[in-house]
N, C-alpha and C positions, 0 to 999 in steps of 0.2 A: 580367580586369578587376578594380580590387582590391574594389571596392564589391560585387561579384558574391559575392565569395569569404567576405568577409564576414557576407553574408547568408546563404548556404550554412552556415559554419559556427554562426549562430545561431540556424540551422534544428534541424543537428545534435544541439546542445545543448538544446534544447529539449526533442526529442523523448526524447534519453537521460534530459532529466528527468523526462519524460511516463513513461517506460516504468518508471521506478524507484519514482514515486508509486505507479503501477498496481502492482509488486508490495507496495509498504509496506505500504498498502490489502488487497490480497490474505490476507497476513499476518495482517491483522488478524479474515480468517474463520477460524475454527476447526474443524478437523476430525478431530475426536473424538480428536485428542490432545494429550495436556498440552502447550503451549507457553509458556515465559515472555512473548514477543512478542502471546500474546493480552492482555496485561494492560497494552499499549501504551497509551497515550490515556488511563486510568486514573489520575488526581488525587484525594490524600488532602488534609485540612486539616492544616496544620503550622505552629501559631505564628501564624494567624491568613493566612497565604497558600497557596493550594491549589500544591500542590505534587505534583509527576510522582509515582508512587510507588517507581520505581526509584529517585528519590533519599531514600529514608525506609525502604527497605528492601532485604533483595534475594530474588531472585525464582528460584526453582530448582524444577527438574524431576526427584525420585527414582526415576517411574519413565513410563509412559506416559499413566498415568492421573491423577496429583497431582503439585500446585503445591505450594509449601512456600514461603511468604512468610515474613522472618524481618523483623521491623523494627530498625532500628539505634537504638532508644528502646522499653522494654515499653510506656509509656504511648500506645503510638504505634496498641496493638493494634484498640483502642476505632474508631477510625477509618478504619485498612485494611477493619473489615467494615463500617462504614457504607458506606463507597464501594464497595465490592461487592456489597452487598445496592442500590447506589440505582443500581448502572450497567445495563446492557443485558446483562450479559453471563448471565443466567438462571442462577446456581450460586451453592451455599447456602455461604456460609463456616463453618468449623468452626474454636472454638479449640482448640488445642492447646498448653497450655503456653503459651510464650512466644513462638508461630507461629502463625498463618494457614493452617488445611490446606484447599485448594479440590479436589473429587474431583470431573472430569470424564465424565461420564456417557457411553458408549458411542451415538453416534447412529443414530438407526431411521431408517429408509429414504425416510420423509416430510421429515425433518430435513435428511437428504441431499440431496434434491434440490432442498429451499428455499437449500440453501446453495448450490448449483450456480448457480440463477439468480443469486441474489445474485454470485458470480463474472461471471458473463456480464453481468449489470449494469457490474459496475467495469472487465471489458474494452472494453464497449463507450464508456466515458467514458473509457478510455484512447485508445482508435481514434478516436473524434470529437479528442480535444485533439490527435494525430497530426493527422489530417484537416485541422485547423484552422490548424495550423501550415504544414500545405502551402500552404494557401489565402492565407494571409497573406505568405508568403514568396514565394508569385510573386505577387500585389499588386505587391508592395516591388519585383521584378525587372521589370514592366512597367511601373511610374513609371522606372526607371532609361532604357528604350526610349524614352518621351516625354521624357528627358534627353538623347538622344543613341548609346545604348548600341546596340552594332550587333544585330540580330536573331538573328542565328547566336548571340551568347554567349548573348545573354538564352533562346535554344530551348533551350541547351547545359545551361545553367542552372536551366529549369525540368524539363527530362529528369531533372538529377541530384537534384535535389526530388524528385521521383517516386520514385529509385530508393531515396532513403532514406527516403521514407513507406513503401515498398516493403518494407525492409528491416525496421524500426521495427515493422512494425502485425507481421511475419513472429514476432518479441521476444516481442510481446504474446500472440500464439496460442499459444508455445511455454506460454508463463506459464500460460495460460487452459488450454492441456493437463494440466501439470504439477499445479497446484489440484485442478484434476477427478480426476486419478486416487488425488492426494492423499482427497480427500475421499468418493471412492467406498471404496476400499479399508478392506473391514471386520475 
């Protein structure tokens, strides 16, 4: 039935987006290595408008412990400095000529455990999202049953939804395993 196929495709798309979102959220959790993605979500005031940092400066990592931010306009250094100080990054920017340098301290064992907890929370949020998509899709399929779809078709579709759910939860588990290993590697 065509409607069932549409529901399955929607569920798959939504689950894919959930995995991508979870992955993006995990990238924001720093694992002790300097990564430009750590500054994603950081905005600076640029001519009265809050603008993402990557639109007013280049962000590089010359080594595993340093991030260099080079603004396109020298006068932006103060704004970048202020944005980093006001963020929850817990990093101290150092002004270095026409750029801002961030030194990433190595993680303590306690901080690593905190980060792993944060990762597990993000992972759980992702899994809950996928389970909600499964629930919504199954409810839509049951409505089709009331509208005259055959029980066998709906049952097969529900089984496919469960297979999708299992595969996307497995993908999220892989994200967690990788991120946990990244954080715990000294």
